[in-house]
C-alpha positions in Angstrom: 77.6 215.7 129.6 76.7 214.2 132.4 74.5 211.8 130.4 77.1 210.4 128.2 78.7 207.9 130.6 75.3 206.5 131.3 75.2 206.4 127.2 78.2 204.6 126.9 77.4 202.1 129.7 74.2 201.1 127.9 76.2 200.9 124.7 78.4 198.7 126.0 76.1 196.8 127.6 74.1 195.9 124.2 77.2 195.3 122.3 78.3 192.4 124.8 74.5 191.0 124.7 75.0 191.0 121.2 78.3 189.5 121.0 77.1 186.7 123.7 73.7 186.0 121.7 76.0 185.7 118.4 78.3 183.4 120.0 75.5 181.2 121.3 73.7 181.3 117.7 77.4 180.1 116.5 77.8 177.3 119.0 74.0 176.0 118.4 74.9 176.2 114.5 78.0 174.1 115.1 76.2 171.6 117.2 73.5 171.1 114.8 76.0 170.7 112.2 78.1 168.2 114.3 75.0 166.2 114.9 74.0 166.1 111.5 77.6 164.8 110.8 77.5 162.1 113.2 74.6 161.0 111.3 76.0 160.6 108.1 79.4 159.2 109.9 77.0 156.7 110.6 75.9 155.8 107.3 79.4 155.9 106.0 80.5 153.4 108.6 78.0 151.1 107.2 78.6 151.1 104.2 82.6 150.9 104.7 81.3 147.6 106.9 79.1 146.1 104.4 81.8 146.7 101.5 84.5 145.1 103.5 81.9 141.9 103.9 81.3 141.8 100.2 85.3 142.0 99.7 85.7 138.9 101.9 83.0 136.9 100.6 83.9 138.0 96.8 87.6 136.8 97.8 86.3 133.3 98.7 83.9 133.0 96.1 86.6 133.6 93.3 89.1 131.3 95.1 86.3 128.3 94.6 84.1 128.4 97.7 80.8 129.1 95.8 79.0 128.7 98.8 79.1 132.5 99.4 77.4 133.3 96.2 73.9 133.9 97.7 75.3 135.9 100.4 76.7 138.2 97.9 73.6 139.1 96.4 71.9 139.6 100.0 75.2 142.3 100.7 74.9 143.7 97.5 71.3 144.9 98.4 72.4 145.9 102.0 74.8 148.5 99.9 72.1 149.6 97.6 69.8 150.5 100.5 72.5 152.7 101.8 72.8 155.2 98.7 69.5 157.1 99.4 70.4 158.2 103.1 73.7 159.1 101.7 72.5 161.0 98.9 70.4 163.2 101.2 73.6 163.5 103.6 75.4 164.7 100.8 73.2 167.2 99.6 73.1 168.7 103.2 76.9 168.7 102.9 76.7 170.4 99.7 75.5 173.6 101.5 78.6 173.9 103.4 81.3 176.5 101.9 84.0 173.5 101.5 81.8 170.1 101.1 83.4 167.0 102.5 81.1 165.0 100.3 78.9 166.1 97.1 76.2 164.4 95.3 78.3 164.0 92.2 81.3 162.7 94.2 78.5 160.0 95.7 77.0 159.3 92.1 80.7 158.8 90.4 81.3 156.5 93.7 78.0 154.5 92.7 78.9 154.1 89.6 82.4 152.5 90.4 80.5 150.0 92.8 78.3 148.7 90.0 80.9 148.5 87.5 82.7 146.1 89.9 79.7 144.0 90.6 79.1 143.5 87.0 83.3 142.9 86.4 83.4 140.2 89.8 82.9 137.0 87.7 86.0 137.9 85.9 88.3 139.0 88.2 91.0 137.0 90.3 90.8 137.2 94.1 94.0 139.8 94.5 92.2 142.1 91.8 88.9 141.9 93.7 90.7 142.8 97.0 92.0 145.8 95.2 89.0 147.1 93.5 87.3 146.9 96.8 90.0 148.3 99.0 89.5 151.1 96.6 86.2 152.1 97.0 86.3 151.3 101.0 89.2 153.8 100.9 87.2 156.5 99.3 84.3 155.8 102.2 86.9 156.1 105.1 88.4 159.5 103.6 84.8 160.7 103.8 84.3 159.6 107.1 87.6 161.2 107.8 86.9 164.7 106.3 83.5 164.8 107.9 84.9 164.0 111.2 87.7 166.3 111.4 85.5 169.4 109.8 82.1 169.3 111.2 82.7 167.5 114.5 86.4 167.6 115.8 87.2 171.2 114.3 83.7 172.7 115.2 83.6 171.3 118.6 86.7 170.5 119.7 86.3 172.6 123.1 83.4 170.5 124.1 84.3 166.8 122.8 87.4 164.8 123.6 90.1 164.7 120.8 90.7 161.4 121.4 86.9 160.0 121.4 86.4 162.1 117.9 89.3 160.2 116.5 88.5 156.8 117.8 85.2 157.3 116.1 85.9 158.7 112.5 89.5 157.5 112.2 91.7 155.1 114.1 89.1 152.5 114.8 87.4 152.7 111.1 91.6 152.5 109.9 91.5 149.0 112.2 88.4 147.5 110.7 89.9 148.2 107.3 93.0 146.1 108.4 91.2 143.6 109.7 88.6 143.1 106.4 91.7 143.0 104.4 92.8 140.3 106.5 89.6 138.8 106.3 89.6 138.9 102.4 93.0 138.0 101.8 92.7 135.3 104.6 89.3 133.8 103.1 90.9 133.1 99.7 94.2 131.5 101.1 92.0 129.2 103.5 89.8 128.5 100.5 93.0 127.3 98.3 94.4 125.6 101.4 97.9 127.3 100.8 99.5 130.8 101.5 101.7 131.9 98.8 104.9 134.0 99.8 103.4 137.3 98.9 100.0 136.6 100.8 102.0 135.8 103.7 103.9 139.0 103.9 100.9 141.2 103.4 98.9 139.1 106.0 101.7 139.5 108.7 101.9 143.4 107.7 98.2 143.7 108.2 98.3 141.8 111.5 101.1 144.1 112.8 99.4 147.2 111.7 95.9 146.3 113.2 98.0 145.6 116.6 99.4 149.0 116.6 95.9 150.8 115.6 94.6 148.8 118.8 96.9 150.4 121.1 96.3 153.6 120.1 92.8 153.3 120.3 93.0 151.8 123.7 94.8 154.5 124.9 92.6 157.5 123.9 89.7 155.2 125.2 87.4 155.5 128.3 84.4 153.4 127.2 85.5 149.9 129.2 83.6 147.1 128.1 83.3 147.4 124.6 86.8 148.2 124.0 88.0 145.7 126.3 86.0 142.8 124.2 87.0 144.0 121.1 90.7 144.0 121.9 90.5 140.2 122.8 88.6 139.2 119.8 91.5 140.9 117.7 94.0 139.4 119.4 92.7 136.2 118.8 92.5 136.5 115.1 95.9 137.9 115.0 97.1 134.4 116.9 94.8 132.4 114.6 96.6 133.9 111.6 100.4 133.6 112.9 99.9 129.9 114.2 97.3 128.7 111.3 97.6 130.8 108.2 101.4 131.5 107.8 102.8 128.2 108.3 105.1 127.5 104.8 103.5 123.7 105.1 100.2 125.3 104.4 96.9 126.1 106.3 95.9 124.1 109.3 92.6 122.8 110.0 90.4 125.8 109.1 88.0 126.5 106.0 87.4 129.8 104.4 83.7 129.7 106.3 85.3 129.3 109.5 88.0 131.6 109.0 85.5 134.3 107.2 83.0 133.5 110.4 85.9 134.3 113.4 87.3 137.5 111.3 83.8 139.0 110.9 83.4 138.4 114.8 86.6 140.4 115.3 85.8 143.4 113.1 82.1 143.2 114.4 83.6 143.5 117.8 85.5 146.9 116.2 82.3 147.9 115.0 80.3 147.7 118.3 83.0 149.5 120.2 82.9 152.6 117.1 78.8 152.6 117.9 79.6 153.1 121.6 81.8 156.1 120.2 79.2 157.4 118.3 76.8 157.1 121.1 79.3 159.1 123.7 79.6 161.7 121.1 75.8 162.4 120.4 75.1 162.1 124.4 77.8 164.8 125.1 76.7 167.0 122.1 73.2 166.6 123.8 74.0 167.5 127.1 73.1 171.2 128.3 76.4 171.4 130.6 78.7 170.2 127.4 76.7 172.5 124.9 74.8 175.0 126.3 74.1 177.2 123.1 72.2 174.3 121.3 70.0 174.1 124.6 69.2 177.7 125.0 68.6 178.0 121.2 65.6 175.4 121.7 64.3 177.7 124.8 
């Protein structure tokens, strides 16, 4: 009977050790999944950026500025090059119990993209914007789902929620508002006038972009990139209000110059997004934040 307490103590010690080991292994698995998801998110962000640029170029081209033709061809190649790494990411994601992106979904998406390219010469600028925007919405949905499931929920205790939200939701949504404003504004500048419907839509996009910008800035602690992006977005909003929305017409701005300034603002936001991604990767790779991953590696 005297050995029973000692035996119970040994059993409790073993149980505690096994529990700790399982937690470390699960934590390492979550971290590895989060890092893999961040790489997939990076490719999705690149796809969204290229699609947004293709949409803006298409709008100006369809509105009569044929100088955008060669740039459209080059941008299509950029988009096609992304399907291979995204196919690999979808294959890896299919191993999850509830995948956020499947190989079949990506194949359907690629078919729709190529169908849009084939149909583009016969579309109006407005129809082109709508078709592109549907594809971009799908990409942003995948991005949001991956970030939420594989990064936000899995690593919520180790990573700042505001940083995750900025990376996979707020800032990508901001680029899409600006991207739609770039596409619509490019067609307006090419035509030299802003119809009432386009004016209302541009005003909404500018207001929405400013709201998303404020939300993202409140959750940001990265400093320089966010401040630079904020200034560029505000400058674009001012340009749209003062030179694009007047009833008497567009003031002294060509489709190419407007596209260039809008692209600069969008690129500034994407640079901010990249900084968010780098910060998340550094935090995941930090032993103080994520000891399970480093213990697993020895």
